[in-house]
N, C-alpha and C positions, 0 to 999 in steps of 0.2 A: 732845623727850626720847626718843621711840621710836627715832629713828635713832641717837641717842647711845648708848642701851642696846644696840642691835643692833651698833654699832661695837665697843663694849667686849666684847660677847659674841663677836664674831669675833676680837678680840685674844686672849681667853682660850683659845679652841680652837686658834688659831694657835700659841700658846705650848705648849699641851698636846701638840700634834702634834710639836713640836720639842724637848720637854724631854729625851727620851732622847738625841737627837743632840747637844744641848748638853753634857750630862753626859759622854757618851762622848768627844766631841771635846776638851773641856777636860781630861779625865782622861788621855787619850793625850798631849796637849800637855804637861801637868805632868810626866808620867813622862819624856818626851823631854828636857825642860829640865833635870830633876834628874840624869839619868844620862848626859848628853852633855857632855863637856868642851869648852868653847868658847874658853878663854883663849888657848891657843897659836894656834888658828886665827884668832881675831880679831886676834892680834898680827901677822898676815901680810897685812893688808888695805891695804898701802901703795901699791898700784897698781891699775889697772883693766884688766889683761890678762884674756883670756877665762877662764883657770883661776881667777883671783882673783874675778871676777864670779860664776862658778859656785859657788865656795865661799861667797861672801857670800849668794847666793840660798838655798843649802842651810841656812846658819846662820840666816838670817832665817826660813825656813820652820819650823825647829825652835825658834825663839825667839818663839813666839806672843806678841804684844803688842797692846794697844789702840793706836789711832792716836796718842794723846797720848804714851804711853810710847815708842812707836816713834820718834817725832820727837825725843824727848829722848835716846834711846840713840844715834841717828844723829849728833846734835850732839856727844855725848860722844865717840864714835869719831873724829869729825873733830878735836876738840880734842886728842885723844891722838895725832894724826898720821895717821889713816887717810885714804886717798884719798877725795876728796869724792864722786866718782861712785859708788865702791864702797859708801860709807856710805849714800848715798841708795837704792841698789839693796837693801841690807840692810833699810832702812826699809820699802820697798815689799813685799819678800818676807815680812816679819814681820807684815804686815796682810792680804796678799792670797793667800798660798800656805800657808794653815794648815788643819789638820784640821777644827776646829770650823766654820769658814766653809763648807768644802765639804760637810760633813754637813748643815748647816742648809739650804744651797742645794738639795741633793738632796731633802731632805724637803719643802720648801715649793714648789720650782719644777721639780724633775725632774733626771735624771742629765745631761741635756745642759748645764745650767747649771753643775753641779759640774765637769764636764769642761772647760767653757769657762773656769772660774776659773783652771785651770792652763795651758791653752793660751794664753789671752789674757794671763795673768800673765807668761809667758815672752816673749811678743811685746813687752809693755810694757817688760820689763827690757832686751831687746835694743835697743829704741828709746832708752831712757834712756842706755844705754852708748854709743850713737852720738852723742847730742845733748849730754849734760851736759859732756863734756870740752871742748866748744867754747865754753862760757860763760866770760865774763871774771870770775874770782873776785877778791874783795877780798884785799889783801895779808895781812890778819889770818888768813885761812884758809890755813894752811901744810900742805904735804903732806910730812911728815918721816919717816914710817914709825913704827909704833907700838912703844912700849916695853911689855915684859911686866910684869904686876902682880907685886909682891913678896910678896903674901900667898899662902901655899900653898893649893892646892885640897884641901879635905877630902872624904872619901868620902861620897857622898850615900846617902840611905835612902829607903824608901817614905814615911816621914814628911815628908821634904823634898819629894817629888813631890806629896804631898797639899797641902803649903804652897803650891806653885806653882799647883795647880788652884784652891784656895780663893782665893788672891790674885788670880789672873787673873779669876775670876768676880766677885769683889768690885770689881775695877777697872773692869769694863765693865757693872756692874749697871744704872747709870743709862741708858747707851746702849741696853741690851737692853729695859728697861721702856719707854723713849720710843719705840723702834723698833716694838715690838708695838702700843702704844697708837695711835701715829700711823698705822700700817698699817691697823689695824681701822677707825679713824675715817675715813681717806682713802677706804677702800673703800665706806663707807656715806654719808658726809656730802657728798662731792664728786660732783656729777652726772657720769655717764659721758660726757655730751656735752661737758663742759668739757675732759676729758682728750683727747677726740677732736679738739677744736679746737687743743689744745696740741701734740699729736703728729701730725705729718703722716703720712698713710698713702695708699697707692695711687698714689704718684708715683715709683715705682721707686727709683733710687739717691738721688734728692733726699730722699726720706723717710728713708732710712737715715742719710744725712749729718746731717740735721736732728735726728734722734733721738739719735745718738751725741754730738752737740755739746750737746744739751739735758740729757742725763743728768747730767754733772758739775755743771751749773748748779743742778739740783734738789738735788744733794748739797751744794752750796755754801750754799744758803739753808735747808736742812732741819735743820742742826746735828746730824744723826744720823750716827754713824761707827762703825767697827769692825764686829763681827758684827751689831750692832743695825740696820744699814741693810738687811740681807737681808729682813726682813719687809716693809719699805717697798718694796723692789724687787719683791717679789711682788705688792703692790698696784698698782704701776706697770705691771707686765707684764699684770696682769688688766685694766688700764684702757686698754691699747692701745699702749704704747711697744714698739718693736721689740726683737728679741733682742739686737742689738748695742747698742741704747740702754740696755737693762737691764744688760748686762755693764759698759758704761762707767760707769753709775751706781754699781754695786757697787764698782768699782775706785776711784771718786772719793771714798772716805772720807777721803783725805788732802788734799782741798781744801775740806773743811767750813770755814766762816768762822772758828770759834775756832782752828783749826789754822793758817789763813793768818795770823792775828794772832800766833801763836807763831813762825812763820817770820820775820815782820817783826822780832820781838824777837831771834831768834837770828842772822839774817843781814843785817838792814838792809832798808830799803824797796826799793832797786833790785834786789838779788839776789833778794829774795822775790818780786817781781813777775815776774822771769824764770823762777823756779822754778815758780810757779803756772801760768804760760803753758805751760811745758814739760810739767808734769804733766797739764794739761788736754788738750794736744795728744796726748800719748801714750795717755791714757785713752780718748780719742775714737777715735784710729786703731786702738788695740787692739780696741775693741768692734767697729769697722767690719770689720777684717780677720778677726776671729773669726767674725762672722756670715757673711762671704763664704766662709770656709773650711768652715763647717758646711753651708752651702748647696751647696758643691761636692761634698761627700760625702753629700748628701741626708739629713742627720741634724738639720736645722733644725726646731725645734718650729713647727708650723703653726697653732696655736691660742693665743689669749690667755685663759688660765684658770688659776686656782690648782689645785694638786694637790688631789685629794680628801682631805679631812681627817676625822678622827674627830669625830663630833658627840655622842658619849656615851661614858661609861666603862663598859666591859663586856668581853665575850670577843672582842677584836679585837687585831690586831697592835700598834697604838699603845699600848693599855692595858697589854699584857703587857710591852712594851719599857720603858714608863715605870715599871712596877713593879720591873723589874730595875735600871733607872737609879736609882730611889729607894733600893734596897738598896745599890748602889754608892756613892751619895751619903752614906749613913749611915756606910759603911766609911771613906770619904775624910774625913768630919768627925771620926770617931774618931781616925784617924791624925794629923789636923791638931791636934786637942786634946791629943794625947799626945806631940807632937814636942818636941825639945829647942829651946827658944826663949831659952835663957840666953845669957850673955856668950860662952861657948865655942862657940856655934853659928856656922856659916859663913854663916847667913842671918839677915835681919832683916825686920821688917814695916814697910813705909812707912805711918806713922801717919795720913797724909792720904788716900791712895787705897786702901790695903789691900793693895797688891801685895807679893809676896815679893821681896826684893832680896838678891842675893848681895853680901856685904860687900866682897869683893875688887874688884867691878866696879860698885859703886853710882855712879849718875850724880851724886849730891850727898850731902854729909854735913854735919851741924851738931851742935855740942855745946851742951847746955843743962843747967845745974845739975849738971855732972859726968857727964851721960849723953850718949853719942854716938848720934845718930839717923841712919838711912840712908834715902835717898829714890831713887825711880826716875827723878825728873826735877827740875831746878832749880826748876820752878814749884811742886812739892810742898814743897820746902824753904822757899821764900819764903812759902807759905801757913802753914806751921808757925811760921816766925819771926814772922809778923804775929800769929798767934794767941797766942803766948806773951808777946809784948810788949804786947798790948792791955791 
């Protein structure tokens, strides 16, 4: 019980240390999503030329999503005629090249990891662009070029930005809670010797290769994805996994077992197996190359330890930043509560996951008792249908 209590204690202070970064990251992301028009740009994702890939990467980075929503959006883009490779690149960018992820990584692990998120992310996107076009796609996946939505884009407000912020936080709340709890418990309940046996060290390039391959496997079995896997990555780094292995684990939020099952439903068994193999390969290679690149420029972290965290609430940087974040949170909640959520609004709330959905680009809709509901993913719609028919 003592170790359990210590683990939960670590989880709390890890959350306390990153609260301001989470609020700031999600607030910036919400504002970008609200005030950036994406419809015409998304309509031009019908090929995988370099300029289109760059556009998809930028759009993904400003369309912050949890892993589940990102996979659904990518499938929706493909169904509307987007190029398969470009849609997958969009999916990767929307989970790996986002503000909140970088800020939390900087806070928990250091600036090198935050920088590695973007450098490794672009390496991964380059690899996906080279490999995915060579996959044999089923006939049902047609690359036709996207049609523009007929519903006009309404001018967004700060109330809408607050809706995105609250919706995104609501959507990933489970992953965040699990991530912090698992990280705290893993750091105290699992003996450090067990991790040292699991992660090879002192064997040169062999250790690096083993670590970057093992990183995605841990993500596969941990069920933790989105920004919630950053706390666990901090625990892994503290336990001895290499820099490249930690990066590959963070990138591997898209191969968690629940998502693999979603791919199976979306694309069939054969293509899903190919996709997971490609994802795993690109995540591992990206982690490997990022570590080598950082080593080349002599900026590779040389110690395995968590960043120093606040252990008390008082006159320190973290406490003051959290106070500011708390005030910002209250303002966001006020804007969210006073937003226009009626029929005339361009946005709707996914009643299952809580995500704010733009009606014009909703991944799924369903009408029940004369009311039209909008969902971020078909899986949310199916959950709603099952609940109302039960």
